[in-house]
VMD Tcl script that builds the backbone (N, CA, C; Angstrom):
set m [mol new atoms 426]
animate dup $m
set s [atomselect $m all]
$s set {name element resname resid chain x y z} {
  {N N MET 1 A -37.582 28.722 41.842}
  {CA C MET 1 A -37.935 29.777 42.765}
  {C C MET 1 A -36.698 30.214 43.559}
  {N N GLU 2 A -35.866 29.235 43.912}
  {CA C GLU 2 A -34.651 29.548 44.660}
  {C C GLU 2 A -33.708 30.409 43.820}
  {N N ARG 3 A -33.591 30.084 42.546}
  {CA C ARG 3 A -32.728 30.847 41.644}
  {C C ARG 3 A -33.228 32.282 41.495}
  {N N ASN 4 A -34.542 32.464 41.368}
  {CA C ASN 4 A -35.117 33.805 41.258}
  {C C ASN 4 A -34.872 34.620 42.515}
  {N N LEU 5 A -34.996 33.985 43.668}
  {CA C LEU 5 A -34.737 34.662 44.934}
  {C C LEU 5 A -33.268 35.088 45.011}
  {N N HIS 6 A -32.382 34.199 44.610}
  {CA C HIS 6 A -30.950 34.504 44.616}
  {C C HIS 6 A -30.641 35.683 43.684}
  {N N ASP 7 A -31.244 35.688 42.478}
  {CA C ASP 7 A -31.042 36.790 41.537}
  {C C ASP 7 A -31.545 38.107 42.112}
  {N N GLY 8 A -32.706 38.078 42.751}
  {CA C GLY 8 A -33.262 39.288 43.362}
  {C C GLY 8 A -32.377 39.832 44.465}
  {N N ILE 9 A -31.843 38.951 45.280}
  {CA C ILE 9 A -30.942 39.370 46.364}
  {C C ILE 9 A -29.656 39.949 45.788}
  {N N SER 10 A -29.158 39.331 44.712}
  {CA C SER 10 A -27.933 39.832 44.073}
  {C C SER 10 A -28.137 41.226 43.488}
  {N N VAL 11 A -29.270 41.453 42.860}
  {CA C VAL 11 A -29.563 42.776 42.312}
  {C C VAL 11 A -29.682 43.797 43.437}
  {N N ALA 12 A -30.355 43.425 44.516}
  {CA C ALA 12 A -30.479 44.330 45.664}
  {C C ALA 12 A -29.104 44.672 46.232}
  {N N LYS 13 A -28.217 43.692 46.292}
  {CA C LYS 13 A -26.864 43.918 46.799}
  {C C LYS 13 A -26.107 44.891 45.904}
  {N N VAL 14 A -26.219 44.723 44.595}
  {CA C VAL 14 A -25.545 45.620 43.655}
  {C C VAL 14 A -26.078 47.032 43.813}
  {N N ILE 15 A -27.392 47.178 43.954}
  {CA C ILE 15 A -27.992 48.502 44.077}
  {C C ILE 15 A -27.569 49.185 45.375}
  {N N ILE 16 A -27.440 48.420 46.442}
  {CA C ILE 16 A -27.013 48.996 47.712}
  {C C ILE 16 A -25.547 49.408 47.653}
  {N N CYS 17 A -24.699 48.566 47.032}
  {CA C CYS 17 A -23.272 48.869 46.964}
  {C C CYS 17 A -22.941 49.950 45.939}
  {N N SER 18 A -23.725 50.036 44.883}
  {CA C SER 18 A -23.466 51.001 43.821}
  {C C SER 18 A -24.786 51.614 43.356}
  {N N PRO 19 A -25.308 52.578 44.100}
  {CA C PRO 19 A -26.650 53.106 43.814}
  {C C PRO 19 A -26.692 54.154 42.693}
  {N N ARG 20 A -26.282 53.759 41.508}
  {CA C ARG 20 A -26.361 54.652 40.347}
  {C C ARG 20 A -27.333 54.031 39.356}
  {N N PHE 21 A -28.214 54.868 38.827}
  {CA C PHE 21 A -29.233 54.391 37.907}
  {C C PHE 21 A -29.143 55.123 36.587}
  {N N ILE 22 A -29.576 54.442 35.540}
  {CA C ILE 22 A -29.646 55.019 34.209}
  {C C ILE 22 A -31.035 54.750 33.654}
  {N N PRO 23 A -31.487 55.537 32.689}
  {CA C PRO 23 A -32.829 55.324 32.138}
  {C C PRO 23 A -32.938 53.970 31.443}
  {N N GLY 24 A -34.075 53.336 31.579}
  {CA C GLY 24 A -34.316 52.043 30.941}
  {C C GLY 24 A -35.111 52.204 29.668}
  {N N GLY 25 A -35.697 51.126 29.213}
  {CA C GLY 25 A -36.541 51.162 28.026}
  {C C GLY 25 A -35.789 51.403 26.736}
  {N N GLY 26 A -34.495 51.064 26.706}
  {CA C GLY 26 A -33.696 51.251 25.504}
  {C C GLY 26 A -33.120 52.642 25.349}
  {N N ALA 27 A -33.388 53.532 26.281}
  {CA C ALA 27 A -32.894 54.908 26.175}
  {C C ALA 27 A -31.374 54.974 26.263}
  {N N THR 28 A -30.807 54.215 27.163}
  {CA C THR 28 A -29.354 54.225 27.323}
  {C C THR 28 A -28.663 53.683 26.083}
  {N N GLU 29 A -29.202 52.607 25.529}
  {CA C GLU 29 A -28.598 52.010 24.342}
  {C C GLU 29 A -28.622 52.982 23.164}
  {N N LEU 30 A -29.731 53.691 23.007}
  {CA C LEU 30 A -29.814 54.667 21.917}
  {C C LEU 30 A -28.879 55.849 22.142}
  {N N ALA 31 A -28.713 56.270 23.383}
  {CA C ALA 31 A -27.801 57.372 23.678}
  {C C ALA 31 A -26.356 56.973 23.391}
  {N N VAL 32 A -25.974 55.771 23.798}
  {CA C VAL 32 A -24.620 55.282 23.531}
  {C C VAL 32 A -24.421 55.093 22.029}
  {N N SER 33 A -25.444 54.587 21.358}
  {CA C SER 33 A -25.380 54.396 19.911}
  {C C SER 33 A -25.162 55.727 19.200}
  {N N LYS 34 A -25.882 56.749 19.606}
  {CA C LYS 34 A -25.728 58.078 19.007}
  {C C LYS 34 A -24.310 58.588 19.215}
  {N N TYR 35 A -23.778 58.412 20.423}
  {CA C TYR 35 A -22.415 58.863 20.718}
  {C C TYR 35 A -21.390 58.131 19.850}
  {N N LEU 36 A -21.546 56.816 19.704}
  {CA C LEU 36 A -20.601 56.045 18.903}
  {C C LEU 36 A -20.673 56.424 17.427}
  {N N LYS 37 A -21.865 56.704 16.922}
  {CA C LYS 37 A -21.983 57.136 15.526}
  {C C LYS 37 A -21.284 58.480 15.317}
  {N N GLU 38 A -21.444 59.392 16.269}
  {CA C GLU 38 A -20.766 60.677 16.171}
  {C C GLU 38 A -19.256 60.503 16.249}
  {N N LYS 39 A -18.818 59.597 17.097}
  {CA C LYS 39 A -17.392 59.340 17.265}
  {C C LYS 39 A -16.788 58.680 16.027}
  {N N SER 40 A -17.576 57.878 15.315}
  {CA C SER 40 A -17.065 57.155 14.153}
  {C C SER 40 A -16.650 58.100 13.033}
  {N N ILE 41 A -17.221 59.288 12.986}
  {CA C ILE 41 A -16.891 60.253 11.942}
  {C C ILE 41 A -15.437 60.705 12.055}
  {N N ASP 42 A -14.873 60.662 13.262}
  {CA C ASP 42 A -13.501 61.106 13.480}
  {C C ASP 42 A -12.463 60.189 12.838}
  {N N PHE 43 A -12.843 58.957 12.493}
  {CA C PHE 43 A -11.890 57.977 11.991}
  {C C PHE 43 A -11.987 57.841 10.478}
  {N N LYS 44 A -10.861 57.710 9.842}
  {CA C LYS 44 A -10.814 57.516 8.395}
  {C C LYS 44 A -10.338 56.111 8.030}
  {N N ASN 45 A -10.045 55.270 9.015}
  {CA C ASN 45 A -9.554 53.920 8.758}
  {C C ASN 45 A -10.620 52.896 9.143}
  {N N TYR 46 A -10.213 51.674 9.407}
  {CA C TYR 46 A -11.155 50.599 9.721}
  {C C TYR 46 A -11.869 50.795 11.053}
  {N N ASN 47 A -11.345 51.641 11.913}
  {CA C ASN 47 A -12.023 51.907 13.188}
  {C C ASN 47 A -13.410 52.506 12.973}
  {N N PHE 48 A -13.590 53.184 11.855}
  {CA C PHE 48 A -14.900 53.723 11.501}
  {C C PHE 48 A -15.954 52.620 11.507}
  {N N TYR 49 A -15.618 51.494 10.903}
  {CA C TYR 49 A -16.564 50.381 10.806}
  {C C TYR 49 A -16.824 49.730 12.158}
  {N N ILE 50 A -15.822 49.710 13.008}
  {CA C ILE 50 A -15.993 49.128 14.344}
  {C C ILE 50 A -16.989 49.957 15.152}
  {N N TYR 51 A -16.782 51.262 15.164}
  {CA C TYR 51 A -17.694 52.138 15.904}
  {C C TYR 51 A -19.108 52.055 15.349}
  {N N LYS 52 A -19.211 52.064 14.025}
  {CA C LYS 52 A -20.527 52.022 13.399}
  {C C LYS 52 A -21.241 50.702 13.686}
  {N N ALA 53 A -20.519 49.585 13.642}
  {CA C ALA 53 A -21.119 48.281 13.922}
  {C C ALA 53 A -21.576 48.188 15.379}
  {N N LEU 54 A -20.787 48.716 16.288}
  {CA C LEU 54 A -21.190 48.728 17.698}
  {C C LEU 54 A -22.432 49.578 17.899}
  {N N ALA 55 A -22.477 50.719 17.247}
  {CA C ALA 55 A -23.636 51.609 17.373}
  {C C ALA 55 A -24.897 50.917 16.863}
  {N N GLU 56 A -24.793 50.253 15.735}
  {CA C GLU 56 A -25.960 49.565 15.176}
  {C C GLU 56 A -26.379 48.375 16.026}
  {N N SER 57 A -25.409 47.693 16.617}
  {CA C SER 57 A -25.766 46.530 17.439}
  {C C SER 57 A -26.481 46.938 18.722}
  {N N LEU 58 A -26.178 48.102 19.260}
  {CA C LEU 58 A -26.857 48.560 20.473}
  {C C LEU 58 A -28.314 48.923 20.209}
  {N N GLU 59 A -28.638 49.241 18.974}
  {CA C GLU 59 A -30.021 49.583 18.637}
  {C C GLU 59 A -30.940 48.369 18.632}
  {N N ILE 60 A -30.378 47.185 18.795}
  {CA C ILE 60 A -31.193 45.967 18.818}
  {C C ILE 60 A -32.099 45.945 20.051}
  {N N ILE 61 A -31.610 46.440 21.172}
  {CA C ILE 61 A -32.376 46.384 22.424}
  {C C ILE 61 A -33.701 47.144 22.306}
  {N N PRO 62 A -33.702 48.432 21.930}
  {CA C PRO 62 A -35.005 49.104 21.795}
  {C C PRO 62 A -35.857 48.495 20.687}
  {N N ARG 63 A -35.218 48.004 19.644}
  {CA C ARG 63 A -35.965 47.379 18.543}
  {C C ARG 63 A -36.720 46.140 19.042}
  {N N ILE 64 A -36.080 45.332 19.856}
  {CA C ILE 64 A -36.734 44.132 20.396}
  {C C ILE 64 A -37.846 44.523 21.369}
  {N N LEU 65 A -37.615 45.555 22.170}
  {CA C LEU 65 A -38.671 46.031 23.073}
  {C C LEU 65 A -39.908 46.448 22.290}
  {N N ILE 66 A -39.695 47.132 21.180}
  {CA C ILE 66 A -40.826 47.573 20.353}
  {C C ILE 66 A -41.524 46.370 19.732}
  {N N GLU 67 A -40.746 45.419 19.213}
  {CA C GLU 67 A -41.339 44.218 18.609}
  {C C GLU 67 A -42.184 43.455 19.613}
  {N N ASN 68 A -41.696 43.337 20.843}
  {CA C ASN 68 A -42.427 42.595 21.871}
  {C C ASN 68 A -43.754 43.257 22.229}
  {N N CYS 69 A -43.887 44.550 21.980}
  {CA C CYS 69 A -45.150 45.242 22.244}
  {C C CYS 69 A -46.141 45.081 21.105}
  {N N GLY 70 A -45.673 44.606 19.957}
  {CA C GLY 70 A -46.563 44.377 18.831}
  {C C GLY 70 A -46.931 45.618 18.047}
  {N N VAL 71 A -46.081 46.631 18.063}
  {CA C VAL 71 A -46.343 47.841 17.288}
  {C C VAL 71 A -45.349 47.919 16.125}
  {N N LYS 72 A -45.538 48.899 15.246}
  {CA C LYS 72 A -44.687 49.037 14.065}
  {C C LYS 72 A -43.284 49.494 14.472}
  {N N VAL 73 A -42.315 48.659 14.168}
  {CA C VAL 73 A -40.948 48.871 14.636}
  {C C VAL 73 A -40.283 50.062 13.962}
  {N N ILE 74 A -40.359 50.131 12.654}
  {CA C ILE 74 A -39.612 51.161 11.927}
  {C C ILE 74 A -40.072 52.558 12.309}
  {N N GLN 75 A -41.389 52.757 12.395}
  {CA C GLN 75 A -41.906 54.082 12.747}
  {C C GLN 75 A -41.452 54.509 14.141}
  {N N ARG 76 A -41.524 53.581 15.095}
  {CA C ARG 76 A -41.128 53.925 16.472}
  {C C ARG 76 A -39.624 54.168 16.580}
  {N N MET 77 A -38.833 53.382 15.860}
  {CA C MET 77 A -37.384 53.577 15.910}
  {C C MET 77 A -37.002 54.927 15.313}
  {N N VAL 78 A -37.652 55.329 14.246}
  {CA C VAL 78 A -37.369 56.635 13.637}
  {C C VAL 78 A -37.724 57.746 14.620}
  {N N LYS 79 A -38.868 57.639 15.275}
  {CA C LYS 79 A -39.278 58.652 16.253}
  {C C LYS 79 A -38.296 58.703 17.425}
  {N N LEU 80 A -37.884 57.532 17.913}
  {CA C LEU 80 A -36.921 57.492 19.020}
  {C C LEU 80 A -35.604 58.146 18.623}
  {N N LYS 81 A -35.128 57.843 17.434}
  {CA C LYS 81 A -33.859 58.425 16.989}
  {C C LYS 81 A -33.964 59.934 16.839}
  {N N ILE 82 A -35.123 60.413 16.414}
  {CA C ILE 82 A -35.319 61.864 16.301}
  {C C ILE 82 A -35.225 62.517 17.676}
  {N N PHE 83 A -35.850 61.905 18.681}
  {CA C PHE 83 A -35.748 62.439 20.047}
  {C C PHE 83 A -34.298 62.452 20.522}
  {N N HIS 84 A -33.573 61.382 20.253}
  {CA C HIS 84 A -32.187 61.305 20.712}
  {C C HIS 84 A -31.285 62.255 19.931}
  {N N GLU 85 A -31.599 62.527 18.679}
  {CA C GLU 85 A -30.838 63.527 17.919}
  {C C GLU 85 A -31.013 64.909 18.522}
  {N N LYS 86 A -32.170 65.152 19.154}
  {CA C LYS 86 A -32.442 66.436 19.804}
  {C C LYS 86 A -31.986 66.432 21.262}
  {N N ASN 87 A -31.181 65.423 21.644}
  {CA C ASN 87 A -30.575 65.294 22.976}
  {C C ASN 87 A -31.576 65.040 24.100}
  {N N PHE 88 A -32.679 64.367 23.806}
  {CA C PHE 88 A -33.585 63.882 24.846}
  {C C PHE 88 A -33.183 62.438 25.160}
  {N N PHE 89 A -32.161 62.290 26.004}
  {CA C PHE 89 A -31.549 60.985 26.211}
  {C C PHE 89 A -32.325 60.054 27.129}
  {N N CYS 90 A -33.324 60.547 27.803}
  {CA C CYS 90 A -34.114 59.693 28.695}
  {C C CYS 90 A -35.376 59.161 28.027}
  {N N ILE 91 A -35.544 59.431 26.757}
  {CA C ILE 91 A -36.716 58.963 26.019}
  {C C ILE 91 A -36.478 57.520 25.596}
  {N N GLY 92 A -37.435 56.658 25.933}
  {CA C GLY 92 A -37.333 55.242 25.591}
  {C C GLY 92 A -38.695 54.633 25.343}
  {N N ILE 93 A -38.755 53.333 25.461}
  {CA C ILE 93 A -39.972 52.572 25.180}
  {C C ILE 93 A -40.613 52.127 26.481}
  {N N GLU 94 A -41.912 52.331 26.569}
  {CA C GLU 94 A -42.689 51.780 27.692}
  {C C GLU 94 A -43.080 50.365 27.285}
  {N N GLY 95 A -42.719 49.394 28.096}
  {CA C GLY 95 A -42.775 47.991 27.710}
  {C C GLY 95 A -44.141 47.363 27.511}
  {N N ARG 96 A -45.185 47.937 28.028}
  {CA C ARG 96 A -46.509 47.326 27.872}
  {C C ARG 96 A -47.189 47.727 26.577}
  {N N SER 97 A -47.178 49.017 26.294}
  {CA C SER 97 A -47.910 49.511 25.124}
  {C C SER 97 A -47.009 49.846 23.949}
  {N N GLY 98 A -45.702 49.980 24.192}
  {CA C GLY 98 A -44.785 50.343 23.124}
  {C C GLY 98 A -44.737 51.826 22.847}
  {N N ASN 99 A -45.319 52.618 23.743}
  {CA C ASN 99 A -45.309 54.066 23.571}
  {C C ASN 99 A -43.932 54.646 23.858}
  {N N ILE 100 A -43.641 55.754 23.216}
  {CA C ILE 100 A -42.385 56.465 23.455}
  {C C ILE 100 A -42.618 57.433 24.604}
  {N N ILE 101 A -41.801 57.307 25.649}
  {CA C ILE 101 A -42.005 58.108 26.852}
  {C C ILE 101 A -40.676 58.554 27.444}
  {N N ASP 102 A -40.764 59.522 28.354}
  {CA C ASP 102 A -39.613 59.894 29.176}
  {C C ASP 102 A -39.606 58.930 30.363}
  {N N ASN 103 A -38.604 58.085 30.414}
  {CA C ASN 103 A -38.563 57.026 31.418}
  {C C ASN 103 A -38.485 57.542 32.850}
  {N N ARG 104 A -37.992 58.750 33.024}
  {CA C ARG 104 A -37.921 59.310 34.373}
  {C C ARG 104 A -39.303 59.558 34.944}
  {N N LYS 105 A -40.277 59.872 34.076}
  {CA C LYS 105 A -41.620 60.216 34.553}
  {C C LYS 105 A -42.360 59.027 35.143}
  {N N ILE 106 A -42.124 57.829 34.605}
  {CA C ILE 106 A -42.836 56.668 35.143}
  {C C ILE 106 A -41.916 55.710 35.900}
  {N N GLY 107 A -40.647 56.098 36.057}
  {CA C GLY 107 A -39.741 55.345 36.917}
  {C C GLY 107 A -39.139 54.092 36.306}
  {N N ILE 108 A -38.841 54.121 35.020}
  {CA C ILE 108 A -38.165 52.981 34.400}
  {C C ILE 108 A -36.664 53.265 34.435}
  {N N PHE 109 A -35.979 52.605 35.361}
  {CA C PHE 109 A -34.535 52.779 35.529}
  {C C PHE 109 A -33.863 51.417 35.602}
  {N N GLU 110 A -32.560 51.415 35.332}
  {CA C GLU 110 A -31.750 50.219 35.460}
  {C C GLU 110 A -30.533 50.571 36.294}
  {N N ALA 111 A -30.019 49.590 37.008}
  {CA C ALA 111 A -28.789 49.803 37.766}
  {C C ALA 111 A -27.628 49.859 36.789}
  {N N SER 112 A -26.847 50.933 36.853}
  {CA C SER 112 A -25.767 51.113 35.882}
  {C C SER 112 A -24.709 50.020 36.003}
  {N N GLU 113 A -24.482 49.540 37.188}
  {CA C GLU 113 A -23.468 48.499 37.403}
  {C C GLU 113 A -23.823 47.220 36.645}
  {N N ILE 114 A -25.087 46.871 36.629}
  {CA C ILE 114 A -25.531 45.663 35.917}
  {C C ILE 114 A -25.390 45.856 34.416}
  {N N LYS 115 A -25.729 47.030 33.912}
  {CA C LYS 115 A -25.600 47.316 32.481}
  {C C LYS 115 A -24.130 47.302 32.061}
  {N N ILE 116 A -23.261 47.898 32.862}
  {CA C ILE 116 A -21.829 47.917 32.559}
  {C C ILE 116 A -21.282 46.492 32.533}
  {N N HIS 117 A -21.701 45.692 33.485}
  {CA C HIS 117 A -21.259 44.291 33.548}
  {C C HIS 117 A -21.723 43.529 32.303}
  {N N ALA 118 A -22.941 43.755 31.866}
  {CA C ALA 118 A -23.458 43.078 30.664}
  {C C ALA 118 A -22.657 43.485 29.433}
  {N N TYR 119 A -22.311 44.767 29.308}
  {CA C TYR 119 A -21.502 45.224 28.175}
  {C C TYR 119 A -20.122 44.577 28.202}
  {N N LYS 120 A -19.511 44.524 29.385}
  {CA C LYS 120 A -18.178 43.915 29.486}
  {C C LYS 120 A -18.203 42.451 29.057}
  {N N ILE 121 A -19.194 41.723 29.499}
  {CA C ILE 121 A -19.295 40.309 29.130}
  {C C ILE 121 A -19.517 40.159 27.628}
  {N N ALA 122 A -20.339 41.025 27.055}
  {CA C ALA 122 A -20.592 40.963 25.611}
  {C C ALA 122 A -19.307 41.213 24.825}
  {N N PHE 123 A -18.504 42.201 25.233}
  {CA C PHE 123 A -17.253 42.486 24.535}
  {C C PHE 123 A -16.247 41.352 24.720}
  {N N GLU 124 A -16.188 40.781 25.917}
  {CA C GLU 124 A -15.285 39.660 26.142}
  {C C GLU 124 A -15.667 38.463 25.281}
  {N N ASN 125 A -16.957 38.171 25.189}
  {CA C ASN 125 A -17.413 37.048 24.351}
  {C C ASN 125 A -17.120 37.299 22.880}
  {N N ALA 126 A -17.345 38.524 22.423}
  {CA C ALA 126 A -17.068 38.845 21.021}
  {C C ALA 126 A -15.586 38.712 20.717}
  {N N SER 127 A -14.729 39.201 21.599}
  {CA C SER 127 A -13.288 39.085 21.348}
  {C C SER 127 A -12.833 37.631 21.414}
  {N N MET 128 A -13.434 36.843 22.292}
  {CA C MET 128 A -13.088 35.424 22.361}
  {C C MET 128 A -13.478 34.722 21.061}
  {N N LEU 129 A -14.651 35.027 20.520}
  {CA C LEU 129 A -15.073 34.429 19.252}
  {C C LEU 129 A -14.147 34.836 18.113}
  {N N LEU 130 A -13.691 36.094 18.121}
  {CA C LEU 130 A -12.774 36.538 17.078}
  {C C LEU 130 A -11.432 35.818 17.188}
  {N N LYS 131 A -10.975 35.585 18.410}
  {CA C LYS 131 A -9.726 34.848 18.596}
  {C C LYS 131 A -9.864 33.418 18.102}
  {N N ILE 132 A -10.977 32.785 18.428}
  {CA C ILE 132 A -11.215 31.412 17.974}
  {C C ILE 132 A -11.280 31.379 16.451}
  {N N ASP 133 A -11.914 32.360 15.851}
  {CA C ASP 133 A -12.015 32.440 14.402}
  {C C ASP 133 A -10.640 32.549 13.758}
  {N N ARG 134 A -9.756 33.347 14.358}
  {CA C ARG 134 A -8.395 33.481 13.834}
  {C C ARG 134 A -7.626 32.171 13.946}
  {N N ILE 135 A -7.814 31.462 15.035}
  {CA C ILE 135 A -7.119 30.191 15.237}
  {C C ILE 135 A -7.608 29.178 14.212}
  {N N ILE 136 A -8.918 29.127 13.999}
  {CA C ILE 136 A -9.477 28.167 13.038}
  {C C ILE 136 A -9.033 28.491 11.614}
  {N N LYS 137 A -8.965 29.764 11.258}
  {CA C LYS 137 A -8.517 30.149 9.912}
  {C C LYS 137 A -7.044 29.799 9.699}
  {N N GLY 138 A -6.261 29.752 10.756}
  {CA C GLY 138 A -4.844 29.434 10.639}
  {C C GLY 138 A -4.564 27.951 10.420}
  {N N VAL 139 A -5.532 27.109 10.683}
  {CA C VAL 139 A -5.354 25.659 10.552}
  {C C VAL 139 A -5.659 25.250 9.117}
  {N N SER 140 A -4.745 24.519 8.509}
  {CA C SER 140 A -4.991 24.059 7.134}
  {C C SER 140 A -5.716 22.716 7.165}
  {N N LEU 141 A -6.484 22.433 6.132}
  {CA C LEU 141 A -7.277 21.199 6.057}
  {C C LEU 141 A -6.624 20.179 5.125}
  {N N LYS 142 A -5.363 19.778 5.348}
  {CA C LYS 142 A -4.659 18.803 4.493}
  {C C LYS 142 A -4.810 17.402 5.008}
}
mol reanalyze $m
mol bondsrecalc $m
mol representation Tube
mol addrep $m
């Protein structure tokens, strides 16, 4: 209970210090994913694969939200992507029923500072794992 209280106070502090919000329900992840896929077309080298892999990995968040609601994942993901292709960037998943909605209408928002921090930590962890992988590959087993 103490840990939950501490987390709640920390979130409140972040919101007070940096009051910027972004749509929740996987809408932000799909919007960033769409942008990265569009950006990947500009590259003809290995960077193409990096952008594409990042875009696909961000789609995991809305996919898990849909799975947790117990509805058909593929159909909902296709519908969500169609909305985002038409530049409806606030369209996401409502967490109870799995319906596709405009998150602004029912007030599903996330603090942008927390989302940015989560992305930074994810990239740092991925780069650390890649560094460890390179070190391990350099060691011979004689």
